[in-house]
C-alpha positions as CSV (number, residue, x, y, z in Angstrom):
1,M,0.1,0.1,0.0
2,S,0.9,3.7,-0.8
3,S,0.2,6.3,1.8
4,K,1.1,9.5,2.7
5,S,2.0,11.1,5.8
6,P,-0.2,13.5,7.5
7,K,2.4,15.3,8.5
8,S,4.4,15.8,5.3
9,N,4.2,14.8,1.6
10,T,6.0,12.0,1.7
11,T,5.0,8.9,0.2
12,V,5.1,5.4,2.0
13,I,6.3,2.5,-0.6
14,D,5.9,-0.7,1.2
15,S,4.3,-2.9,-1.4
16,E,6.3,-4.6,-4.9
17,E,3.2,-3.1,-6.7
18,N,3.8,0.6,-5.8
19,L,7.4,0.1,-6.2
20,L,7.0,-0.6,-9.9
21,S,5.6,2.4,-10.1
22,L,8.2,4.8,-8.6
23,L,11.0,2.7,-10.6
24,D,9.2,3.6,-13.8
25,S,9.8,7.1,-13.3
26,I,12.7,7.3,-12.2
27,C,14.5,6.3,-15.4
28,R,13.3,8.9,-17.3
29,L,14.8,11.8,-14.8
30,A,17.8,13.8,-15.5
31,V,21.3,13.2,-14.4
32,E,23.2,16.5,-14.4
33,P,21.8,18.1,-12.0
34,P,21.7,15.1,-10.0
35,S,17.6,14.3,-9.8
36,L,18.0,11.6,-6.6
37,Y,18.8,12.1,-3.0
38,I,19.2,9.4,-0.5
39,N,19.3,8.5,2.9
40,L,19.3,5.4,4.8
41,E,17.7,4.6,8.7
42,G,18.6,1.5,10.4
43,I,19.3,-0.4,14.2
44,P,22.1,0.6,13.3
45,V,22.4,1.0,9.5
46,G,25.5,-1.4,9.1
47,R,26.8,-4.9,8.4
48,G,25.6,-6.0,12.2
49,G,22.5,-4.1,11.8
50,S,19.6,-3.8,9.5
51,I,18.2,-1.2,7.2
52,S,14.7,-0.2,8.0
53,F,13.8,2.9,5.5
54,L,15.3,3.9,2.1
55,T,14.3,7.8,2.1
56,L,14.4,9.0,-1.8
57,H,13.9,12.6,-2.4
58,I,13.5,13.4,-6.3
59,V,14.4,16.7,-6.8
60,P,12.5,17.3,-10.5
61,T,8.9,16.1,-8.8
62,K,9.7,17.7,-5.4
63,K,8.6,14.3,-4.1
64,T,10.0,12.3,-1.5
65,Y,9.5,8.6,-0.8
66,L,10.0,6.6,2.2
67,I,11.2,2.6,0.9
68,D,9.8,0.6,4.0
69,I,12.8,-1.7,3.6
70,H,11.8,-3.6,6.8
71,S,8.7,-4.6,5.2
72,L,10.1,-5.3,1.5
73,N,13.0,-7.5,2.4
74,E,15.1,-8.7,-0.2
75,A,11.9,-7.7,-2.7
76,A,13.1,-3.9,-2.3
77,F,16.0,-4.5,-4.7
78,S,14.8,-7.5,-6.6
79,T,11.7,-6.4,-8.3
80,T,12.1,-5.5,-11.7
81,T,10.2,-3.4,-14.0
82,A,9.6,-4.7,-17.5
83,S,12.2,-2.6,-19.1
84,G,14.6,-4.1,-16.5
85,T,14.8,-1.7,-13.8
86,S,15.1,-2.3,-10.1
87,L,16.3,-0.5,-7.2
88,K,19.2,-2.4,-7.0
89,S,19.8,-1.6,-10.5
90,I,19.6,2.1,-9.9
91,L,21.9,2.2,-6.8
92,E,24.6,0.1,-8.9
93,S,24.2,2.2,-11.8
94,P,27.6,4.2,-12.8
95,T,25.2,6.5,-14.9
96,I,22.5,7.6,-12.7
97,P,24.1,9.8,-10.0
98,K,22.7,9.5,-6.1
99,V,23.4,12.3,-4.0
100,V,24.1,10.9,-0.1
101,F,25.7,12.0,3.3
102,D,28.9,10.2,3.9
103,I,28.0,6.9,1.8
104,R,30.5,4.6,4.2
105,N,27.9,3.0,7.0
106,D,25.0,2.9,4.1
107,S,27.5,1.0,1.6
108,D,28.3,-1.0,4.2
109,A,24.7,-2.1,5.0
110,L,23.3,-2.6,1.4
111,F,26.5,-4.4,0.4
112,S,26.5,-6.6,3.8
113,L,22.8,-7.4,3.9
114,F,21.4,-7.1,0.5
115,Q,24.8,-7.6,-2.0
116,V,24.1,-4.1,-3.2
117,S,27.4,-2.6,-4.4
118,V,26.9,0.9,-5.3
119,D,27.9,3.2,-7.8
120,G,27.3,6.7,-9.3
121,I,27.5,8.1,-5.6
122,I,28.5,11.4,-5.1
123,D,29.0,12.2,-1.4
124,L,28.0,15.8,0.1
125,Q,30.2,15.3,3.3
126,L,33.3,15.2,0.9
127,M,31.9,17.9,-1.5
128,R,31.5,20.4,1.6
129,S,35.0,19.7,2.5
130,A,36.6,20.2,-0.8
131,A,34.4,23.6,-1.0
132,R,35.2,24.6,2.5
133,G,39.1,23.0,2.5
134,R,38.7,21.7,5.7
135,P,38.1,17.9,7.5
136,A,34.5,16.6,7.3
137,V,32.1,17.6,9.5
138,G,28.6,15.7,10.8
139,L,25.0,16.5,9.0
140,V,23.7,18.4,11.4
141,E,26.4,21.1,11.4
142,C,26.0,20.9,7.6
143,I,22.7,22.0,8.0
144,E,23.2,24.6,11.1
145,K,25.9,25.9,9.2
146,D,25.3,26.1,5.5
147,S,21.3,25.8,4.5
148,P,19.8,28.6,3.5
149,F,17.9,28.8,6.7
150,S,16.0,31.7,8.2
151,V,16.5,31.6,12.2
152,R,12.9,30.6,12.5
153,E,13.2,27.7,10.1
154,R,16.3,26.7,11.8
155,S,14.3,26.9,14.8
156,E,11.4,24.6,13.7
157,W,13.8,22.2,11.8
158,R,15.9,21.6,15.2
159,H,12.6,21.1,17.3
160,A,11.2,18.5,14.5
161,K,14.2,16.4,14.6
162,E,14.3,16.4,18.9
163,T,10.6,15.7,18.7
164,G,11.4,13.0,16.0
165,Y,14.3,11.4,18.1
166,R,13.1,11.0,21.5
167,F,11.1,8.3,19.5
168,F,14.1,6.1,19.1
169,G,17.1,7.7,21.4
170,P,17.5,5.5,24.3
171,E,18.8,8.2,26.1
172,K,15.4,10.6,25.6
173,G,13.3,7.8,26.7
174,G,12.7,6.2,23.0
175,R,14.0,2.7,21.6
176,F,15.3,2.0,18.6
177,E,13.0,-0.8,17.7
178,V,10.3,1.6,17.0
179,L,11.9,2.2,13.2
180,N,10.8,-1.5,12.9
181,E,6.7,-1.1,14.0
182,R,4.3,-1.3,11.5
183,P,2.0,0.5,11.2
184,I,5.0,3.2,10.5
185,K,4.4,6.5,13.2
186,P,3.5,9.3,11.2
187,E,6.7,11.1,13.2
188,M,8.7,8.8,12.0
189,I,7.7,9.4,8.4
190,H,8.6,13.5,9.4
191,Y,11.6,12.5,11.0
192,C,13.2,10.6,7.9
193,Q,12.2,13.4,5.4
194,L,13.6,16.0,7.6
195,D,16.9,16.1,6.5
196,I,17.0,14.9,3.1
197,V,14.7,17.6,1.5
198,L,17.5,20.0,2.7
199,F,20.2,18.3,0.3
200,P,19.5,19.6,-2.8
201,G,20.0,22.8,-1.3
202,L,23.5,22.0,0.5
203,Y,24.5,20.1,-3.3
204,G,24.1,23.7,-4.3
205,I,26.0,25.5,-2.1
206,Y,28.9,22.8,-2.0
207,S,28.8,22.7,-5.7
208,A,28.8,26.6,-6.6
209,P,32.7,27.4,-5.3
210,L,33.9,23.9,-7.0
211,K,32.9,24.9,-10.4
212,R,34.3,28.3,-10.3
213,R,37.6,26.7,-8.9
214,Y,38.1,23.4,-11.1
215,E,35.7,23.6,-13.4
216,A,34.7,20.3,-14.3
217,S,37.1,18.2,-12.7
218,W,35.7,18.6,-9.0
219,Q,33.4,16.1,-10.1
220,D,35.6,13.5,-11.3
221,H,37.9,13.9,-7.4
222,I,34.6,13.9,-5.7
223,L,33.9,10.7,-7.3
224,E,37.1,9.1,-7.1
225,E,37.2,9.5,-3.5
226,T,33.7,8.4,-2.9
227,K,34.7,5.2,-4.4
228,R,37.7,5.0,-2.4
229,R,35.0,5.0,0.4
230,V,32.6,2.3,-0.9
231,T,35.8,0.1,-1.3
232,L,36.6,0.3,2.2
233,S,33.1,0.3,3.5
234,Q,32.8,-3.3,2.0
235,S,36.0,-4.5,3.4
236,P,35.8,-7.4,5.9
237,D,37.9,-4.8,8.4
238,Y,35.7,-1.8,8.2
239,D,34.7,-0.5,11.0
240,M,31.8,1.6,11.0
241,H,32.3,2.6,15.0
242,S,35.8,3.9,13.6
243,R,36.5,7.2,15.2
244,S,39.1,8.0,11.9
245,K,35.9,7.8,10.1
246,V,34.2,10.9,11.6
247,F,37.0,13.1,9.9
248,G,36.6,11.9,6.6
249,W,39.2,13.9,4.8
250,D,42.2,15.1,6.7
251,D,43.9,18.5,6.3
252,G,47.0,16.8,4.7
253,Y,44.7,14.9,2.3
254,I,42.9,17.9,1.5
255,C,46.0,20.2,0.6
256,K,47.5,17.0,-1.6
257,Q,44.1,17.4,-3.5
258,I,43.7,20.8,-4.0
259,D,47.5,20.7,-5.6
260,S,46.6,17.5,-7.8
261,W,43.7,19.6,-8.9
262,A,45.3,23.0,-9.5
263,S,48.1,21.0,-11.3
264,G,45.6,19.2,-13.7
265,I,44.2,22.6,-14.6
266,I,47.3,24.1,-15.2
267,M,48.3,21.4,-17.6
268,E,45.1,21.8,-19.4
269,A,45.4,25.2,-19.9
270,V,48.8,24.8,-21.6
271,T,47.4,21.9,-23.7
272,L,44.4,23.9,-24.8
273,G,45.6,27.4,-24.6
274,Y,44.2,29.7,-22.1
275,F,44.4,31.0,-18.8
276,L,42.4,31.8,-16.2
277,G,41.3,35.5,-16.0
278,E,38.9,37.4,-13.1
279,N,36.4,34.9,-11.6
280,S,38.5,31.8,-12.7
281,Q,37.0,32.3,-16.6
282,R,38.8,30.9,-19.5
283,V,40.2,33.3,-21.5
284,Y,42.2,31.5,-24.6
285,C,45.1,32.9,-26.7
286,Y,45.0,33.1,-30.1
287,E,48.3,33.5,-32.4
288,A,47.9,35.7,-34.9
Protein backbone atom coordinates (compact mmCIF):
# COMPACT_ATOMS: atom_id res chain seq x y z
CA MET A 1 0.00 0.00 0.00
CA SER A 2 1.20 3.51 -0.82
CA SER A 3 0.25 6.14 1.74
CA LYS A 4 1.04 9.74 2.59
CA SER A 5 1.97 10.97 6.01
CA PRO A 6 -0.46 13.59 7.33
CA LYS A 7 2.52 15.64 8.56
CA SER A 8 4.49 15.68 5.32
CA ASN A 9 4.27 15.12 1.58
CA THR A 10 6.25 11.89 1.92
CA THR A 11 4.82 8.79 0.23
CA VAL A 12 5.42 5.42 1.90
CA ILE A 13 6.31 2.59 -0.49
CA ASP A 14 5.59 -0.76 1.17
CA SER A 15 4.34 -2.93 -1.70
CA GLU A 16 5.96 -4.25 -4.87
CA GLU A 17 3.18 -2.71 -6.98
CA ASN A 18 3.88 0.82 -5.82
CA LEU A 19 7.62 0.25 -5.97
CA LEU A 20 7.29 -0.68 -9.66
CA SER A 21 5.48 2.57 -10.37
CA LEU A 22 8.23 4.55 -8.64
CA LEU A 23 11.00 2.70 -10.50
CA ASP A 24 9.40 3.46 -13.86
CA SER A 25 9.42 7.19 -13.10
CA ILE A 26 13.08 7.24 -12.03
CA CYS A 27 14.41 6.03 -15.38
CA ARG A 28 13.29 9.21 -17.13
CA LEU A 29 14.93 11.70 -14.78
CA ALA A 30 17.71 14.15 -15.63
CA VAL A 31 21.22 13.31 -14.45
CA GLU A 32 22.75 16.80 -14.52
CA PRO A 33 22.25 18.22 -12.00
CA PRO A 34 21.49 15.05 -10.01
CA SER A 35 17.81 14.23 -9.52
CA LEU A 36 18.13 11.58 -6.79
CA TYR A 37 19.02 12.12 -3.13
CA ILE A 38 19.16 9.15 -0.76
CA ASN A 39 19.39 8.48 2.98
CA LEU A 40 19.08 5.30 5.07
CA GLU A 41 17.76 4.68 8.58
CA GLY A 42 18.30 1.44 10.50
CA ILE A 43 19.14 -0.28 13.81
CA PRO A 44 21.94 0.59 13.26
CA VAL A 45 22.75 1.07 9.57
CA GLY A 46 25.63 -1.32 8.90
CA ARG A 47 26.64 -4.97 8.45
CA GLY A 48 25.82 -5.82 12.06
CA GLY A 49 22.46 -4.09 11.99
CA SER A 50 19.58 -3.54 9.60
CA ILE A 51 18.00 -1.12 7.15
CA SER A 52 14.54 0.06 8.16
CA PHE A 53 13.95 2.72 5.51
CA LEU A 54 15.51 4.07 2.36
CA THR A 55 14.38 7.66 1.91
CA LEU A 56 14.46 8.95 -1.66
CA HIS A 57 13.98 12.60 -2.61
CA ILE A 58 13.43 13.42 -6.30
CA VAL A 59 14.26 17.02 -7.15
CA PRO A 60 12.36 17.51 -10.46
CA THR A 61 9.08 16.35 -8.91
CA LYS A 62 9.84 17.69 -5.40
CA LYS A 63 8.53 14.41 -4.00
CA THR A 64 9.93 12.29 -1.20
CA TYR A 65 9.46 8.52 -0.90
CA LEU A 66 10.00 6.35 2.13
CA ILE A 67 10.79 2.84 0.86
CA ASP A 68 9.97 0.38 3.64
CA ILE A 69 12.97 -1.96 3.49
CA HIS A 70 11.98 -3.70 6.72
CA SER A 71 8.65 -4.82 5.21
CA LEU A 72 9.76 -5.44 1.62
CA ASN A 73 13.11 -6.99 2.57
CA GLU A 74 14.84 -8.55 -0.50
CA ALA A 75 11.92 -7.57 -2.75
CA ALA A 76 12.85 -3.92 -2.27
CA PHE A 77 15.96 -4.53 -4.38
CA SER A 78 14.94 -7.45 -6.61
CA THR A 79 11.54 -6.17 -7.84
CA THR A 80 12.14 -5.37 -11.51
CA THR A 81 10.16 -3.41 -14.11
CA ALA A 82 9.40 -4.67 -17.62
CA SER A 83 12.34 -2.58 -18.87
CA GLY A 84 14.71 -4.30 -16.41
CA THR A 85 15.00 -1.55 -13.80
CA SER A 86 15.21 -2.38 -10.11
CA LEU A 87 16.25 -0.42 -7.04
CA LYS A 88 19.42 -2.52 -7.04
CA SER A 89 20.23 -1.60 -10.67
CA ILE A 90 19.65 2.09 -9.94
CA LEU A 91 21.89 2.05 -6.88
CA GLU A 92 24.61 0.17 -8.79
CA SER A 93 24.42 2.28 -11.96
CA PRO A 94 27.49 4.47 -12.61
CA THR A 95 25.45 6.64 -15.00
CA ILE A 96 22.64 7.54 -12.58
CA PRO A 97 24.05 9.97 -10.00
CA LYS A 98 22.81 9.56 -6.44
CA VAL A 99 23.67 12.15 -3.79
CA VAL A 100 24.15 10.97 -0.20
CA PHE A 101 25.81 12.26 2.95
CA ASP A 102 28.72 10.01 3.97
CA ILE A 103 28.20 6.84 1.96
CA ARG A 104 30.32 4.57 4.15
CA ASN A 105 27.83 2.99 6.57
CA ASP A 106 25.04 3.03 3.98
CA SER A 107 27.30 1.20 1.53
CA ASP A 108 28.36 -1.24 4.23
CA ALA A 109 24.72 -2.11 5.00
CA LEU A 110 23.59 -2.37 1.38
CA PHE A 111 26.54 -4.57 0.40
CA SER A 112 26.59 -6.81 3.48
CA LEU A 113 22.85 -7.28 3.92
CA PHE A 114 21.54 -7.16 0.33
CA GLN A 115 24.60 -7.62 -1.93
CA VAL A 116 24.12 -4.16 -3.46
CA SER A 117 27.41 -2.58 -4.57
CA VAL A 118 26.66 1.11 -5.00
CA ASP A 119 28.12 3.22 -7.81
CA GLY A 120 27.46 6.67 -9.23
CA ILE A 121 27.48 8.11 -5.71
CA ILE A 122 28.23 11.78 -4.99
CA ASP A 123 29.11 12.24 -1.31
CA LEU A 124 27.94 15.57 0.13
CA GLN A 125 30.31 15.26 3.07
CA LEU A 126 33.29 15.11 0.71
CA MET A 127 31.89 17.99 -1.35
CA ARG A 128 31.73 20.10 1.80
CA SER A 129 35.35 19.24 2.71
CA ALA A 130 36.55 20.20 -0.77
CA ALA A 131 34.45 23.37 -0.97
CA ARG A 132 35.50 24.61 2.49
CA GLY A 133 39.04 23.19 2.43
CA ARG A 134 38.50 21.64 5.86
CA PRO A 135 38.09 18.19 7.43
CA ALA A 136 34.64 16.63 7.23
CA VAL A 137 31.89 17.40 9.73
CA GLY A 138 28.58 15.75 10.52
CA LEU A 139 25.29 16.34 8.77
CA VAL A 140 23.72 18.34 11.59
CA GLU A 141 26.60 20.82 11.55
CA CYS A 142 26.35 21.14 7.76
CA ILE A 143 22.65 21.91 7.99
CA GLU A 144 23.07 24.28 10.91
CA LYS A 145 25.92 26.24 9.32
CA ASP A 146 25.36 25.95 5.58
CA SER A 147 21.65 25.56 4.79
CA PRO A 148 19.97 28.81 3.70
CA PHE A 149 17.72 28.81 6.76
CA SER A 150 16.11 31.75 8.45
CA VAL A 151 16.43 31.77 12.25
CA ARG A 152 12.80 30.67 12.53
CA GLU A 153 13.21 27.83 10.02
CA ARG A 154 16.35 26.59 11.76
CA SER A 155 14.54 26.57 15.10
CA GLU A 156 11.58 24.65 13.61
CA TRP A 157 13.90 22.10 11.98
CA ARG A 158 15.82 21.56 15.24
CA HIS A 159 12.59 21.15 17.20
CA ALA A 160 11.19 18.64 14.70
CA LYS A 161 14.43 16.62 14.79
CA GLU A 162 14.39 16.51 18.58
CA THR A 163 10.73 15.50 18.62
CA GLY A 164 11.34 12.61 16.22
CA TYR A 165 14.48 11.45 18.00
CA ARG A 166 12.61 11.12 21.30
CA PHE A 167 10.77 8.14 19.81
CA PHE A 168 13.88 6.01 19.22
CA GLY A 169 16.76 7.63 21.12
CA PRO A 170 17.40 5.52 24.27
CA GLU A 171 18.89 8.50 26.12
CA LYS A 172 15.60 10.32 25.47
CA GLY A 173 13.51 7.42 26.72
CA GLY A 174 12.84 6.03 23.23
CA ARG A 175 13.51 2.64 21.60
CA PHE A 176 15.39 1.94 18.37
CA GLU A 177 12.88 -0.84 17.66
CA VAL A 178 10.22 1.77 16.88
CA LEU A 179 11.85 2.10 13.42
CA ASN A 180 10.67 -1.44 12.63
CA GLU A 181 7.21 -1.22 14.17
CA ARG A 182 4.30 -1.23 11.74
CA PRO A 183 2.18 0.68 10.95
CA ILE A 184 4.86 3.37 10.71
CA LYS A 185 4.32 6.24 13.10
CA PRO A 186 3.70 9.58 11.32
CA GLU A 187 6.47 11.08 13.47
CA MET A 188 8.94 8.58 12.00
CA ILE A 189 7.92 9.44 8.46
CA HIS A 190 8.34 13.13 9.19
CA TYR A 191 11.71 12.54 10.88
CA CYS A 192 13.08 10.59 7.90
CA GLN A 193 12.24 13.34 5.41
CA LEU A 194 13.50 16.27 7.49
CA ASP A 195 17.14 16.11 6.40
CA ILE A 196 16.91 14.74 2.88
CA VAL A 197 14.78 17.59 1.54
CA LEU A 198 17.70 19.88 2.47
CA PHE A 199 20.29 17.83 0.53
CA PRO A 200 19.67 19.56 -2.84
CA GLY A 201 20.25 22.96 -1.27
CA LEU A 202 23.53 21.78 0.27
CA TYR A 203 24.56 20.31 -3.08
CA GLY A 204 24.02 23.69 -4.73
CA ILE A 205 25.94 25.54 -2.03
CA TYR A 206 28.95 23.20 -2.16
CA SER A 207 29.06 22.71 -5.93
CA ALA A 208 29.08 26.44 -6.76
CA PRO A 209 32.59 27.23 -5.40
CA LEU A 210 33.93 23.93 -6.73
CA LYS A 211 32.70 24.75 -10.22
CA ARG A 212 34.28 28.19 -10.06
CA ARG A 213 37.63 26.83 -8.95
CA TYR A 214 37.95 23.56 -10.78
CA GLU A 215 35.22 23.56 -13.43
CA ALA A 216 34.42 19.99 -14.56
CA SER A 217 37.32 18.31 -12.73
CA TRP A 218 35.89 18.68 -9.22
CA GLN A 219 33.21 16.05 -9.73
CA ASP A 220 35.74 13.49 -10.98
CA HIS A 221 37.78 13.88 -7.81
CA ILE A 222 34.73 13.67 -5.54
CA LEU A 223 33.62 10.51 -7.39
CA GLU A 224 37.12 9.04 -7.10
CA GLU A 225 37.26 9.58 -3.34
CA THR A 226 33.68 8.36 -2.96
CA LYS A 227 34.64 5.10 -4.71
CA ARG A 228 37.51 4.76 -2.24
CA ARG A 229 35.00 5.08 0.59
CA VAL A 230 32.76 2.45 -0.99
CA THR A 231 35.67 0.03 -1.40
CA LEU A 232 36.67 0.61 2.23
CA SER A 233 33.11 0.02 3.46
CA GLN A 234 32.97 -3.34 1.66
CA SER A 235 36.23 -4.63 3.12
CA PRO A 236 36.12 -7.37 5.79
CA ASP A 237 37.81 -5.20 8.42
CA TYR A 238 35.66 -2.07 7.96
CA ASP A 239 34.65 -0.63 11.34
CA MET A 240 31.49 1.46 11.19
CA HIS A 241 32.23 2.84 14.69
CA SER A 242 35.84 3.85 14.00
CA ARG A 243 36.64 7.33 15.30
CA SER A 244 38.89 7.98 12.31
CA LYS A 245 35.94 7.85 9.90
CA VAL A 246 34.34 10.85 11.58
CA PHE A 247 36.85 13.21 10.03
CA GLY A 248 36.64 12.14 6.38
CA TRP A 249 39.51 13.91 4.64
CA ASP A 250 42.24 15.22 6.90
CA ASP A 251 44.08 18.52 6.27
CA GLY A 252 46.98 16.81 4.53
CA TYR A 253 44.71 14.95 2.15
CA ILE A 254 42.76 18.11 1.30
CA CYS A 255 45.97 20.04 0.54
CA LYS A 256 47.29 17.17 -1.56
CA GLN A 257 44.07 17.01 -3.58
CA ILE A 258 43.88 20.79 -4.07
CA ASP A 259 47.47 20.78 -5.34
CA SER A 260 46.63 17.86 -7.63
CA TRP A 261 43.53 19.57 -9.01
CA ALA A 262 45.41 22.83 -9.51
CA SER A 263 48.22 21.03 -11.35
CA GLY A 264 45.68 19.34 -13.58
CA ILE A 265 44.08 22.67 -14.44
CA ILE A 266 47.48 24.21 -15.25
CA MET A 267 48.37 21.31 -17.54
CA GLU A 268 44.99 21.57 -19.25
CA ALA A 269 45.47 25.31 -19.74
CA VAL A 270 48.90 24.82 -21.31
CA THR A 271 47.58 22.08 -23.59
CA LEU A 272 44.46 23.91 -24.72
CA GLY A 273 45.94 27.40 -24.81
CA TYR A 274 44.11 29.47 -22.20
CA PHE A 275 44.74 31.18 -18.88
CA LEU A 276 42.39 31.83 -15.97
CA GLY A 277 41.27 35.43 -15.85
CA GLU A 278 39.05 37.30 -13.43
CA ASN A 279 36.55 35.07 -11.53
CA SER A 280 38.44 32.00 -12.83
CA GLN A 281 37.02 32.45 -16.34
CA ARG A 282 38.98 30.92 -19.22
CA VAL A 283 40.69 33.40 -21.54
CA TYR A 284 41.92 31.73 -24.71
CA CYS A 285 45.13 32.77 -26.48
CA TYR A 286 45.12 32.60 -30.26
CA GLU A 287 48.14 33.08 -32.50
CA ALA A 288 47.91 35.87 -35.10
